[in-house]
VEXKOLTOR-172442 format. One line per 2 residues: number of its first residue (from 1); for each residue x, y, z of N, C-alpha, C, O. Coordinates in Angstrom, 1 decimal, always signed. Layout:
% residues N
NUM = X Y Z X Y Z X Y Z X Y Z  ... $
//
This chain:
% residues 198
1 = -21.0 +28.6 -28.2 -20.0 +28.4 -27.2 -20.0 +26.9 -26.8 -19.0 +26.2 -26.8  -21.1 +26.3 -26.5 -21.2 +24.9 -26.2 -21.8 +24.2 -27.4 -22.7 +24.6 -28.1 $
3 = -21.2 +23.0 -27.6 -21.7 +22.2 -28.7 -22.9 +21.4 -28.2 -23.0 +21.0 -27.0  -23.8 +21.2 -29.1 -25.0 +20.4 -28.8 -24.6 +18.9 -28.8 -24.0 +18.5 -29.8 $
5 = -24.9 +18.2 -27.8 -24.5 +16.8 -27.7 -25.7 +16.0 -28.3 -26.9 +16.2 -28.0  -25.3 +15.1 -29.2 -26.2 +14.2 -29.8 -26.3 +12.9 -29.0 -25.4 +12.1 -29.0 $
7 = -27.3 +12.9 -28.1 -27.5 +11.8 -27.2 -27.7 +10.4 -27.9 -27.4 +9.4 -27.4  -28.4 +10.4 -29.0 -28.6 +9.2 -29.7 -27.4 +8.5 -30.2 -27.2 +7.3 -30.1 $
9 = -26.4 +9.3 -30.7 -25.1 +8.8 -31.1 -24.3 +8.3 -29.9 -23.7 +7.2 -30.0  -24.4 +9.0 -28.8 -23.7 +8.5 -27.6 -24.3 +7.2 -27.1 -23.6 +6.4 -26.6 $
11 = -25.6 +7.1 -27.2 -26.3 +5.9 -26.7 -25.9 +4.7 -27.6 -25.6 +3.7 -27.0  -25.8 +4.9 -28.9 -25.4 +3.8 -29.8 -24.0 +3.4 -29.5 -23.6 +2.2 -29.6 $
13 = -23.1 +4.4 -29.3 -21.7 +4.1 -29.0 -21.6 +3.3 -27.7 -20.8 +2.3 -27.7  -22.3 +3.6 -26.7 -22.2 +2.9 -25.4 -22.7 +1.5 -25.6 -22.2 +0.5 -25.0 $
15 = -23.8 +1.3 -26.4 -24.3 -0.1 -26.6 -23.4 -0.9 -27.4 -23.3 -2.1 -27.2  -22.6 -0.3 -28.3 -21.6 -1.1 -29.0 -20.5 -1.5 -28.2 -19.8 -2.5 -28.4 $
17 = -20.1 -0.7 -27.2 -19.0 -1.1 -26.3 -19.4 -2.0 -25.2 -18.6 -2.8 -24.6  -20.7 -2.0 -24.8 -21.2 -2.8 -23.7 -20.9 -4.3 -23.8 -20.4 -4.8 -22.8 $
19 = -21.1 -4.9 -24.9 -20.8 -6.4 -24.9 -19.3 -6.6 -24.6 -19.0 -7.7 -24.0  -18.4 -5.8 -25.1 -16.9 -6.0 -24.8 -16.6 -5.7 -23.3 -15.7 -6.4 -22.8 $
21 = -17.3 -4.8 -22.7 -17.0 -4.5 -21.3 -17.5 -5.6 -20.4 -16.9 -5.8 -19.3  -18.5 -6.3 -20.8 -19.1 -7.3 -19.9 -18.6 -8.7 -20.1 -18.9 -9.6 -19.4 $
23 = -17.7 -8.9 -21.1 -17.1 -10.2 -21.3 -16.2 -10.6 -20.1 -15.4 -9.7 -19.6  -16.3 -11.8 -19.6 -15.4 -12.2 -18.5 -13.9 -12.2 -19.0 -13.6 -12.6 -20.1 $
25 = -13.1 -11.9 -18.1 -11.7 -11.9 -18.4 -11.1 -13.1 -17.8 -11.2 -13.4 -16.6  -10.4 -13.9 -18.6 -9.7 -15.1 -18.1 -8.2 -14.8 -18.0 -7.5 -14.9 -19.0 $
27 = -7.8 -14.5 -16.8 -6.3 -14.4 -16.6 -5.9 -15.6 -15.8 -6.6 -16.0 -14.8  -4.8 -16.2 -16.1 -4.3 -17.3 -15.4 -3.0 -16.8 -14.7 -2.1 -16.3 -15.3 $
29 = -3.0 -16.9 -13.3 -1.9 -16.4 -12.6 -0.8 -17.5 -12.6 -1.0 -18.7 -12.3  +0.4 -17.0 -12.9 +1.6 -17.9 -13.0 +2.4 -17.7 -11.8 +2.2 -16.8 -11.1 $
31 = +3.4 -18.6 -11.6 +4.3 -18.4 -10.4 +5.0 -17.0 -10.5 +5.4 -16.5 -9.5  +5.3 -16.5 -11.7 +5.9 -15.2 -11.8 +5.0 -14.1 -11.2 +5.5 -13.2 -10.6 $
33 = +3.7 -14.3 -11.4 +2.8 -13.3 -10.9 +2.8 -13.3 -9.4 +2.8 -12.3 -8.7  +2.8 -14.6 -8.8 +2.9 -14.7 -7.3 +4.2 -14.1 -6.8 +4.1 -13.4 -5.8 $
35 = +5.3 -14.3 -7.4 +6.5 -13.8 -7.0 +6.5 -12.3 -7.1 +7.0 -11.6 -6.1  +5.9 -11.7 -8.1 +5.8 -10.3 -8.3 +5.0 -9.7 -7.1 +5.4 -8.7 -6.5 $
37 = +3.8 -10.3 -6.8 +3.0 -9.8 -5.7 +3.7 -9.9 -4.3 +3.6 -9.0 -3.5  +4.5 -11.0 -4.1 +5.2 -11.1 -2.9 +6.3 -10.0 -2.7 +6.5 -9.5 -1.7 $
39 = +7.0 -9.8 -3.8 +8.0 -8.7 -3.8 +7.4 -7.4 -3.5 +7.9 -6.6 -2.7  +6.3 -7.0 -4.2 +5.6 -5.8 -4.0 +5.1 -5.6 -2.6 +5.3 -4.6 -1.9 $
41 = +4.5 -6.7 -2.0 +4.1 -6.7 -0.6 +5.2 -6.5 +0.3 +5.1 -5.8 +1.3  +6.4 -7.2 +0.1 +7.5 -7.0 +0.9 +8.1 -5.6 +0.9 +8.5 -5.1 +2.0 $
43 = +8.1 -5.0 -0.3 +8.7 -3.6 -0.4 +7.7 -2.7 +0.4 +8.2 -1.8 +1.1  +6.4 -2.9 +0.3 +5.5 -2.0 +1.0 +5.7 -2.2 +2.5 +5.7 -1.2 +3.2 $
45 = +5.8 -3.4 +2.9 +6.0 -3.7 +4.4 +7.3 -3.1 +4.9 +7.3 -2.5 +6.0  +8.3 -3.2 +4.1 +9.6 -2.6 +4.5 +9.5 -1.1 +4.6 +10.0 -0.5 +5.6 $
47 = +8.9 -0.5 +3.6 +8.8 +1.0 +3.6 +7.9 +1.5 +4.8 +8.3 +2.5 +5.5  +6.9 +0.7 +5.1 +6.0 +1.1 +6.3 +6.8 +0.9 +7.6 +6.7 +1.8 +8.5 $
49 = +7.6 -0.1 +7.7 +8.4 -0.4 +8.9 +9.4 +0.8 +9.1 +9.5 +1.3 +10.2  +10.1 +1.1 +8.0 +11.1 +2.2 +8.1 +10.4 +3.5 +8.4 +11.0 +4.3 +9.2 $
51 = +9.3 +3.7 +7.9 +8.6 +5.0 +8.2 +8.2 +5.1 +9.7 +8.5 +6.1 +10.3  +7.7 +4.0 +10.2 +7.3 +4.1 +11.7 +8.5 +4.0 +12.6 +8.5 +4.6 +13.7 $
53 = +9.6 +3.4 +12.2 +10.8 +3.4 +13.0 +11.4 +4.8 +13.1 +11.9 +5.2 +14.2  +11.4 +5.5 +12.0 +12.0 +6.8 +12.0 +11.2 +7.9 +12.5 +11.6 +9.1 +12.6 $
55 = +10.0 +7.6 +12.9 +9.1 +8.6 +13.5 +9.7 +9.0 +14.9 +9.9 +8.1 +15.7  +9.9 +10.2 +15.1 +10.3 +10.7 +16.4 +9.1 +10.9 +17.3 +8.1 +11.4 +16.9 $
57 = +9.3 +10.4 +18.6 +8.2 +10.7 +19.5 +8.0 +12.2 +19.8 +9.0 +12.9 +19.7  +6.8 +12.6 +20.1 +6.6 +14.0 +20.4 +7.4 +14.3 +21.7 +7.1 +13.7 +22.7 $
59 = +8.2 +15.3 +21.6 +9.0 +15.6 +22.8 +8.4 +16.7 +23.5 +8.0 +17.8 +23.0  +8.2 +16.5 +24.8 +7.7 +17.5 +25.7 +8.9 +18.3 +26.3 +9.8 +17.6 +26.8 $
61 = +8.9 +19.6 +26.3 +10.0 +20.3 +26.9 +10.1 +20.0 +28.4 +9.1 +19.9 +29.1  +11.3 +19.7 +28.9 +11.6 +19.5 +30.3 +11.9 +20.8 +31.0 +12.8 +21.5 +30.6 $
63 = +11.1 +21.0 +32.0 +11.4 +22.3 +32.7 +12.6 +22.0 +33.7 +12.6 +21.1 +34.4  +13.5 +22.9 +33.6 +14.7 +22.9 +34.5 +14.7 +24.1 +35.4 +14.4 +25.2 +34.9 $
65 = +15.0 +23.8 +36.6 +15.1 +24.9 +37.6 +16.4 +24.8 +38.3 +17.0 +23.7 +38.3  +16.8 +25.8 +38.9 +18.0 +25.8 +39.6 +17.7 +25.8 +41.1 +18.5 +26.2 +41.9 $
67 = +16.6 +25.2 +41.4 +16.2 +25.0 +42.8 +17.0 +23.9 +43.5 +17.6 +23.1 +42.8  +17.0 +23.9 +44.8 +17.6 +22.8 +45.5 +16.9 +21.5 +45.2 +15.7 +21.5 +45.0 $
69 = +17.7 +20.4 +45.2 +17.1 +19.1 +45.0 +16.1 +18.8 +46.1 +15.2 +18.0 +45.9  +16.3 +19.3 +47.3 +15.4 +19.1 +48.4 +14.0 +19.6 +48.2 +13.1 +19.0 +48.6 $
71 = +13.9 +20.7 +47.4 +12.6 +21.3 +47.2 +11.8 +20.5 +46.2 +10.6 +20.6 +46.2  +12.5 +19.6 +45.4 +11.7 +18.8 +44.5 +11.2 +17.5 +45.2 +10.4 +16.8 +44.6 $
73 = +11.6 +17.2 +46.4 +11.1 +16.1 +47.1 +9.8 +16.5 +47.7 +9.6 +17.5 +48.4  +8.8 +15.6 +47.5 +7.5 +15.9 +48.0 +7.2 +15.1 +49.3 +7.7 +14.0 +49.4 $
75 = +6.6 +15.8 +50.2 +6.2 +15.1 +51.4 +6.6 +15.8 +52.6 +7.2 +16.9 +52.6  +6.3 +15.2 +53.8 +6.6 +15.9 +55.0 +8.0 +15.6 +55.4 +8.7 +14.6 +54.9 $
77 = +8.5 +16.3 +56.4 +9.9 +16.1 +56.9 +9.9 +14.9 +57.8 +9.0 +14.8 +58.7  +10.8 +14.0 +57.5 +10.8 +12.8 +58.4 +11.4 +13.1 +59.7 +12.4 +13.9 +59.8 $
79 = +10.8 +12.6 +60.8 +11.4 +12.9 +62.1 +12.7 +12.2 +62.4 +13.0 +11.2 +61.8  +13.5 +12.9 +63.2 +14.8 +12.3 +63.6 +14.8 +11.9 +65.0 +14.0 +12.4 +65.8 $
81 = +15.6 +10.9 +65.4 +15.8 +10.5 +66.7 +16.3 +11.7 +67.5 +17.1 +12.5 +66.9  +15.9 +11.9 +68.8 +16.4 +13.1 +69.5 +17.6 +12.7 +70.4 +17.8 +11.6 +70.8 $
83 = +18.4 +13.7 +70.6 +19.6 +13.6 +71.5 +20.7 +12.8 +70.8 +20.8 +12.7 +69.6  +21.6 +12.3 +71.7 +22.8 +11.6 +71.3 +22.4 +10.2 +70.7 +21.6 +9.5 +71.3 $
85 = +23.0 +9.9 +69.6 +22.8 +8.6 +68.9 +24.1 +8.0 +68.6 +25.1 +8.7 +68.2  +24.2 +6.7 +68.8 +25.5 +5.9 +68.6 +25.2 +4.9 +67.5 +24.2 +4.2 +67.6 $
87 = +26.1 +4.8 +66.5 +26.0 +3.9 +65.4 +27.3 +3.0 +65.4 +28.4 +3.5 +65.4  +27.1 +1.7 +65.4 +28.2 +0.8 +65.3 +28.3 +0.4 +63.8 +27.3 +0.1 +63.2 $
89 = +29.6 +0.4 +63.4 +29.8 +0.1 +62.0 +30.5 -1.2 +61.9 +31.5 -1.5 +62.5  +29.8 -2.1 +61.1 +30.4 -3.5 +60.9 +30.5 -3.7 +59.4 +29.7 -3.2 +58.6 $
91 = +31.5 -4.5 +59.1 +31.7 -4.9 +57.7 +32.3 -6.3 +57.6 +32.9 -6.7 +58.5  +32.0 -6.9 +56.5 +32.5 -8.3 +56.3 +33.9 -8.2 +55.7 +34.6 -9.2 +55.5 $
93 = +34.4 -7.0 +55.3 +35.7 -6.8 +54.8 +36.4 -5.8 +55.6 +36.5 -4.6 +55.2  +37.0 -6.2 +56.7 +37.7 -5.2 +57.6 +38.8 -4.5 +56.8 +39.5 -5.1 +56.0 $
95 = +39.0 -3.3 +57.2 +40.0 -2.4 +56.6 +41.0 -1.9 +57.6 +40.7 -2.1 +58.8  +42.0 -1.3 +57.2 +42.9 -0.7 +58.1 +43.2 +0.7 +57.6 +43.9 +0.9 +56.6 $
97 = +42.8 +1.7 +58.3 +42.0 +1.8 +59.5 +40.5 +1.4 +59.3 +40.1 +1.4 +58.1  +39.8 +1.2 +60.4 +38.4 +0.8 +60.3 +37.6 +1.6 +61.3 +37.9 +1.6 +62.5 $
99 = +36.6 +2.4 +60.8 +35.7 +3.1 +61.7 +34.8 +2.0 +62.3 +34.1 +1.3 +61.5  +34.7 +2.0 +63.6 +33.9 +1.0 +64.3 +32.7 +1.6 +65.0 +31.7 +0.9 +65.3 $
101 = +32.8 +2.9 +65.3 +31.6 +3.5 +66.0 +31.6 +5.0 +65.7 +32.6 +5.7 +65.5  +30.3 +5.5 +65.5 +30.1 +7.0 +65.3 +29.1 +7.4 +66.3 +28.0 +6.8 +66.4 $
103 = +29.3 +8.5 +66.9 +28.4 +9.1 +67.9 +28.1 +10.5 +67.5 +29.0 +11.3 +67.3  +26.8 +10.9 +67.4 +26.4 +12.2 +67.1 +25.6 +12.8 +68.2 +24.6 +12.1 +68.7 $
105 = +26.0 +14.0 +68.7 +25.3 +14.5 +69.9 +25.1 +16.0 +69.7 +26.0 +16.8 +69.8  +23.8 +16.4 +69.5 +22.6 +15.6 +69.2 +22.4 +15.3 +67.7 +23.0 +16.0 +66.9 $
107 = +21.7 +14.2 +67.4 +21.5 +13.9 +66.0 +20.5 +15.0 +65.4 +20.6 +15.3 +64.2  +19.5 +15.4 +66.2 +18.5 +16.3 +65.7 +19.0 +17.8 +65.9 +18.2 +18.6 +66.3 $
109 = +20.2 +18.1 +65.5 +20.8 +19.4 +65.7 +20.0 +20.4 +64.7 +19.6 +20.0 +63.7  +19.9 +21.6 +65.2 +19.2 +22.6 +64.4 +20.2 +23.6 +63.7 +21.4 +23.6 +64.2 $
111 = +19.8 +24.3 +62.7 +20.7 +25.3 +62.1 +21.3 +26.3 +63.2 +20.5 +26.8 +64.0  +22.6 +26.5 +63.1 +23.2 +27.4 +64.1 +23.6 +26.7 +65.4 +24.4 +27.3 +66.2 $
113 = +23.1 +25.5 +65.7 +23.5 +24.8 +66.9 +24.8 +24.0 +66.6 +25.2 +23.8 +65.5  +25.3 +23.5 +67.7 +26.5 +22.7 +67.6 +26.3 +21.2 +67.8 +25.5 +20.8 +68.7 $
115 = +26.8 +20.4 +66.9 +26.8 +19.0 +67.0 +28.2 +18.4 +67.2 +29.1 +18.8 +66.5  +28.4 +17.6 +68.2 +29.7 +17.0 +68.5 +29.6 +15.6 +67.9 +28.7 +14.8 +68.2 $
117 = +30.6 +15.3 +67.0 +30.7 +14.0 +66.3 +31.9 +13.3 +66.9 +33.0 +13.8 +66.8  +31.7 +12.1 +67.4 +32.8 +11.3 +68.0 +33.0 +10.1 +67.1 +32.0 +9.3 +66.9 $
119 = +34.2 +9.8 +66.6 +34.4 +8.6 +65.8 +35.5 +7.8 +66.4 +36.6 +8.3 +66.8  +35.2 +6.5 +66.5 +36.2 +5.5 +67.1 +36.7 +4.7 +65.9 +36.0 +4.1 +65.1 $
121 = +38.1 +4.7 +65.8 +38.8 +4.0 +64.7 +39.7 +2.9 +65.3 +40.4 +3.1 +66.2  +39.6 +1.7 +64.7 +40.5 +0.6 +65.0 +41.5 +0.5 +64.0 +41.3 +0.5 +62.8 $
123 = +42.8 +0.3 +64.4 +43.9 +0.1 +63.5 +44.5 -1.3 +63.7 +44.2 -1.9 +64.7  +45.3 -1.7 +62.8 +45.9 -3.1 +62.9 +47.0 -3.0 +63.9 +47.6 -2.0 +64.2 $
125 = +47.4 -4.2 +64.4 +48.4 -4.3 +65.5 +49.7 -3.8 +64.9 +50.0 -4.0 +63.7  +50.5 -3.1 +65.7 +51.8 -2.7 +65.3 +51.8 -1.3 +64.6 +52.8 -0.8 +64.4 $
127 = +50.6 -0.8 +64.3 +50.6 +0.5 +63.7 +50.7 +1.6 +64.7 +50.2 +1.5 +65.8  +51.4 +2.7 +64.3 +51.5 +3.8 +65.3 +50.8 +5.0 +64.7 +50.5 +5.1 +63.5 $
129 = +50.6 +6.0 +65.5 +49.9 +7.3 +65.1 +51.0 +8.2 +64.5 +52.1 +8.4 +65.1  +50.7 +8.7 +63.3 +51.5 +9.6 +62.6 +50.7 +10.8 +62.1 +49.5 +10.8 +62.4 $
131 = +51.3 +11.7 +61.5 +50.6 +12.9 +61.0 +49.7 +12.5 +59.8 +48.9 +13.3 +59.3  +49.8 +11.3 +59.3 +48.9 +10.8 +58.2 +47.6 +10.3 +58.7 +46.7 +10.0 +57.9 $
133 = +47.5 +10.1 +60.0 +46.3 +9.7 +60.6 +45.3 +10.9 +60.7 +45.6 +11.9 +61.5  +44.2 +10.8 +60.0 +43.2 +11.9 +60.0 +41.8 +11.3 +59.9 +41.6 +10.2 +59.4 $
135 = +40.9 +12.1 +60.4 +39.5 +11.7 +60.2 +38.8 +13.0 +59.8 +39.0 +14.1 +60.4  +37.9 +12.9 +58.8 +37.1 +14.0 +58.3 +35.7 +13.5 +58.1 +35.4 +12.3 +57.9 $
137 = +34.8 +14.4 +58.1 +33.4 +14.1 +57.8 +32.8 +15.2 +56.8 +33.0 +16.4 +57.0  +32.2 +14.7 +55.8 +31.5 +15.6 +54.8 +30.0 +15.5 +55.1 +29.4 +14.4 +54.9 $
139 = +29.4 +16.6 +55.5 +27.9 +16.6 +55.7 +27.2 +17.0 +54.5 +27.6 +18.1 +53.9  +26.2 +16.2 +54.0 +25.4 +16.6 +52.9 +24.1 +17.0 +53.4 +23.4 +16.3 +54.1 $
141 = +23.6 +18.2 +53.0 +22.4 +18.8 +53.5 +21.5 +19.2 +52.3 +21.9 +18.9 +51.2  +20.4 +19.8 +52.6 +19.4 +20.2 +51.5 +20.0 +20.9 +50.3 +19.6 +20.7 +49.2 $
143 = +20.9 +21.8 +50.6 +21.4 +22.7 +49.5 +22.9 +22.6 +49.3 +23.5 +23.5 +48.6  +23.6 +21.7 +49.9 +25.1 +21.6 +49.6 +25.7 +20.7 +50.6 +25.1 +19.7 +51.1 $
145 = +27.0 +20.9 +50.8 +27.8 +20.1 +51.7 +28.8 +20.9 +52.4 +29.2 +22.0 +52.0  +29.2 +20.5 +53.6 +30.3 +21.1 +54.4 +31.1 +20.0 +55.0 +30.7 +18.9 +55.2 $
147 = +32.4 +20.4 +55.3 +33.3 +19.5 +55.9 +33.6 +19.8 +57.3 +33.9 +21.0 +57.7  +33.7 +18.8 +58.2 +34.1 +18.9 +59.6 +35.4 +18.2 +59.8 +35.6 +17.1 +59.4 $
149 = +36.3 +18.9 +60.4 +37.6 +18.3 +60.7 +37.6 +17.8 +62.2 +36.9 +18.3 +63.0  +38.5 +16.8 +62.4 +38.5 +16.2 +63.7 +39.9 +16.3 +64.4 +40.9 +16.5 +63.7 $
151 = +39.9 +16.3 +65.7 +41.1 +16.3 +66.5 +41.2 +14.9 +67.2 +40.2 +14.4 +67.6  +42.4 +14.4 +67.4 +42.6 +13.2 +68.1 +42.4 +13.4 +69.6 +43.1 +14.3 +70.1 $
153 = +41.5 +12.7 +70.2 +41.3 +12.9 +71.7 +41.9 +11.9 +72.5 +42.4 +12.2 +73.6  +42.0 +10.6 +72.0 +42.6 +9.6 +72.9 +43.1 +8.4 +72.0 +42.5 +8.2 +70.9 $
155 = +44.1 +7.7 +72.4 +44.6 +6.5 +71.7 +44.8 +5.5 +72.8 +45.5 +5.7 +73.8  +44.3 +4.3 +72.6 +44.5 +3.1 +73.5 +45.0 +1.9 +72.7 +44.9 +1.9 +71.4 $
157 = +45.5 +0.9 +73.4 +45.8 -0.3 +72.6 +46.6 -1.2 +73.5 +46.7 -1.0 +74.7  +47.0 -2.3 +73.0 +46.8 -2.9 +71.7 +45.4 -3.6 +71.6 +44.9 -4.0 +72.7 $
159 = +44.8 -3.9 +70.5 +45.1 -3.2 +69.2 +44.8 -1.7 +69.3 +44.1 -1.3 +70.2  +45.5 -1.0 +68.4 +45.4 +0.5 +68.5 +43.9 +1.0 +68.2 +43.4 +0.7 +67.2 $
161 = +43.4 +1.7 +69.2 +42.0 +2.3 +69.0 +42.2 +3.8 +69.2 +42.8 +4.2 +70.2  +41.8 +4.6 +68.3 +41.8 +6.1 +68.4 +40.4 +6.6 +68.5 +39.5 +6.1 +67.8 $
163 = +40.3 +7.7 +69.2 +39.0 +8.4 +69.4 +39.2 +9.8 +68.9 +40.1 +10.5 +69.4  +38.4 +10.2 +67.9 +38.5 +11.5 +67.3 +37.2 +12.2 +67.5 +36.1 +11.7 +67.6 $
165 = +37.3 +13.6 +67.7 +36.2 +14.4 +67.9 +36.1 +15.6 +67.0 +37.2 +16.3 +66.8  +35.0 +15.9 +66.5 +34.8 +17.0 +65.6 +33.5 +17.7 +65.9 +32.6 +17.2 +66.6 $
167 = +33.4 +19.0 +65.5 +32.2 +19.8 +65.7 +31.7 +20.3 +64.4 +32.4 +20.7 +63.5  +30.3 +20.2 +64.3 +29.7 +20.6 +63.1 +28.5 +21.6 +63.5 +27.7 +21.2 +64.4 $
169 = +28.5 +22.7 +62.9 +27.5 +23.7 +63.1 +26.8 +23.9 +61.7 +27.3 +24.5 +60.9  +25.6 +23.3 +61.6 +24.9 +23.4 +60.3 +24.5 +24.8 +59.9 +23.9 +25.6 +60.8 $
171 = +24.8 +25.2 +58.7 +24.4 +26.5 +58.2 +23.3 +26.4 +57.1 +23.0 +27.4 +56.5  +22.8 +25.2 +57.0 +21.8 +24.9 +56.0 +20.8 +24.0 +56.6 +21.0 +23.3 +57.6 $
173 = +19.6 +24.0 +56.0 +18.6 +23.0 +56.5 +19.0 +21.6 +56.1 +19.7 +21.4 +55.1  +18.5 +20.7 +56.9 +18.7 +19.3 +56.5 +17.4 +18.5 +56.8 +17.3 +17.5 +57.5 $
175 = +16.3 +19.1 +56.2 +15.0 +18.5 +56.4 +14.8 +17.3 +55.4 +14.0 +16.4 +55.8  +15.5 +17.3 +54.3 +15.2 +16.2 +53.3 +16.5 +15.4 +53.0 +16.5 +14.2 +52.8 $
177 = +17.6 +16.1 +53.0 +18.9 +15.5 +52.8 +19.8 +15.7 +54.0 +20.1 +16.8 +54.4  +20.2 +14.6 +54.6 +21.0 +14.7 +55.9 +21.9 +13.4 +55.9 +21.4 +12.4 +56.4 $
179 = +23.2 +13.6 +55.5 +24.1 +12.5 +55.5 +25.4 +12.9 +56.0 +25.8 +14.1 +55.9  +26.2 +12.0 +56.5 +27.6 +12.2 +56.9 +28.5 +11.2 +56.3 +28.3 +10.0 +56.6 $
181 = +29.4 +11.6 +55.5 +30.4 +10.6 +54.9 +31.7 +10.8 +55.7 +32.3 +11.8 +55.6  +32.0 +9.8 +56.5 +33.2 +9.8 +57.4 +34.3 +9.0 +56.8 +34.2 +7.9 +56.4 $
183 = +35.5 +9.7 +56.7 +36.7 +9.0 +56.2 +37.7 +9.0 +57.3 +38.0 +10.0 +58.0  +38.3 +7.8 +57.5 +39.5 +7.6 +58.4 +40.7 +7.3 +57.5 +40.6 +6.4 +56.7 $
185 = +41.8 +8.0 +57.7 +43.0 +7.7 +56.9 +44.2 +7.5 +57.8 +44.3 +8.1 +58.8  +45.1 +6.7 +57.3 +46.4 +6.5 +58.0 +47.4 +6.1 +56.9 +47.1 +6.1 +55.7 $
187 = +48.6 +5.9 +57.3 +49.7 +5.5 +56.4 +49.3 +4.2 +55.7 +49.8 +3.9 +54.6  +48.5 +3.4 +56.3 +48.1 +2.1 +55.7 +47.0 +2.1 +54.7 +46.9 +1.2 +53.9 $
189 = +46.1 +3.2 +54.8 +45.0 +3.2 +53.8 +43.9 +4.1 +54.3 +44.1 +4.9 +55.2  +42.7 +4.0 +53.6 +41.6 +4.8 +54.0 +40.4 +3.9 +54.2 +40.3 +2.8 +53.7 $
191 = +39.4 +4.4 +55.0 +38.1 +3.8 +55.2 +37.1 +4.8 +55.1 +37.2 +5.9 +55.8  +36.0 +4.6 +54.3 +34.9 +5.5 +54.2 +33.6 +4.8 +54.5 +33.3 +3.7 +54.0 $
193 = +32.8 +5.5 +55.3 +31.5 +5.0 +55.6 +30.5 +6.2 +55.5 +30.9 +7.3 +56.0  +29.3 +6.0 +55.0 +28.4 +7.1 +54.9 +27.1 +6.7 +55.7 +26.5 +5.6 +55.5 $
195 = +26.7 +7.6 +56.6 +25.5 +7.4 +57.4 +24.4 +8.3 +56.8 +24.7 +9.5 +56.6  +23.3 +7.8 +56.5 +22.1 +8.6 +56.0 +21.1 +8.6 +57.0 +20.5 +7.6 +57.5 $
197 = +20.8 +9.9 +57.5 +19.7 +10.1 +58.5 +18.4 +10.5 +57.8 +17.3 +10.3 +58.4  +18.5 +11.1 +56.7 +17.3 +11.5 +55.9 +17.7 +11.3 +54.4 +16.8 +11.6 +53.5 $
//
């Protein structure tokens, strides 16, 4: 099955090859050799670069929930000023109409309670009140938004100043998100201001 190996013949064969294996090799590198090595090195570098560029980062699944954005906010509920609060609105680019003052009574209104919102609007001289004059407020709360409409309470002038009053009864919490975007509109244009309380 197995052939018997003649070690003496193998030893003689190795000794006959040994002088040829130990001879020094004299290779002279020419500019062609250097060019070849540079090209090979460049190709390897290019392939490695392409490999690492095309590697996709490990993606972690993002958990999505349909919870309120307010629940994702960490921390305690910021306190509100108590009772009636008056805000003066100033801008370096006056508009027509221009909301100049907003009063919330009380600012710290609770769910189911009533908040009276009074808005004072300044109009340009010569403008008169028409059915296009309106004021609205969109309240943004923890889980959504609601709109409050206003009634004209008084007009004085010149210049024409109108006082509008609206009532808002919150049906949602406003522990984390509490803003009022107030728009005054007339035949001349619109003015929007947003007050952020939380």
